[in-house]
C-alpha positions, 0 to 999 in steps of 0.5 A: 499500499505504501507509495514512495517519493517516486510515485509522488514525483510521478503524479505531481502531488502528495494529494494522490498519496493521501487519497489512496491512503484514506480509501484504505482506512475510511472508518475515520478518526472522528469517532469523536476525540471529544466523545464524553469531552467537556464542550462549550458552556452555554447557560445554567438551568434549574435542576428537575427531579429525575435528571442526571446529577452529573452536570449539577453546579455545586458551587452555585448550590453552595452560593444559592442553596438551589440546584442548577445544571450546566448546559453545554453547546455541542461542538460539531466539528473537531479542531486538529493541529498536525505538528511535524518535526522537520529537524535534521535528525528526521532525515535519517536514514539517508534516502527517500524512506526516512523518518521525515517522509514517513511523517509527511506521508502519514500526515497528509493522509490524516489531513485529507481524512479530517477534511473529508469529515468536515473537521478543521485541521492546521499544520505546524512544521518545526525544528528548533523553532516553529517554521510554519504554522497555519490557521485551522480550517476545514475548506478544500482550499486550505487542504490544498495549501497544507498539501503544498506546504508538505510537498514543498518540505518533502522535496527540500534538502535540509541540514544542520537543523537542530531539535528543540522539541520541548520549547516548540511544544510549549509554544504550540500549547500557547498558540492553539487557543481553543481545545484541539486534538494535537497530532505530533510526528517526531523522533522526540530527540531533545538532547539529554533533557528528557524532563523538559520534554515531559513538561511540554507534553504536560503543558499541552494536556493542561491546556485541555488539548487531546494529544496523539504522539507518533514517535517515529524511528527506525526500529532496526538501527535506532532502537535495536542498533543492528549493524554489520560487524565492522567499523562505521562512521556515525554522524550527528545530522544536526551538529555534524559531529563524527565518530568512528566506532565498531557497533558491537563495542557500544551496542549494550550501553546504547540499547540500555540508554535508548530503551530507557528513554523510550520506556520513560516517554511511553510511561509519561504519555500513559500517565498524561492519557496521551495516545503513544504510537511507537511508529517504525518506519520499516512497518510503513505508514498505512499499516501504522495508521490503520493499526492505530485507527482500529485500536482507537475505534475500539476505545471509543 
């Protein structure tokens, strides 16, 4: 099911990929992330016997000694911002089938799906700063703009872009004023300051956003550190720093460090009720998205 960059170049548009992917899992994301979620407050009404006590405003009761219930206006459309990490580490591994391309392909499908359901979607492209931040809209014209931005990034060459995931997520939490669904595609590399990443995710939740994190990695080499038994020159894609080493000499320590961070990130997401998806680029974006859609539909 996966289409690669060559298919997109031949078709002339990332839109083709999005449409074909969506046809594969049209069950939809909007079963709704706001199901059972507090919506916009409208007014108080006197409580009538037999009504559910769930929406009684006990603070008003304490002041007036009368029972009032909170009435809400249903929000008919979901608001979503898709945030994609475009730092240089996302260009790994070298070639078309890297983490950034995986994220752009998957994000294009989600943007198409959300707009198809008349939900509003926006796009945030970031590295050490927010590089693009669009309004959140539900029109086909706006979707075309998102496709253009993603396609431009798909074709561009980037190097030396550092990652400041925590700082950017704090900014995103403040820039997204109304409660929204925030979907993040990132390898979540933020140096050694893991605590700041966790605080930033907590900031998004504190601002009442629902968050889905696609932790995008090449599981074979980045998590399992599987390389042939020979010397390699490893290059930091963000700093350009190089080191010559035999993988077997550092494999055990590397796996321990990476597994610890991966485990801590997943645990923190679970504590914050953030959907955490360990997205292996070797699995393919269709399979990753479809598996998540099926899981999500069972949870709602």
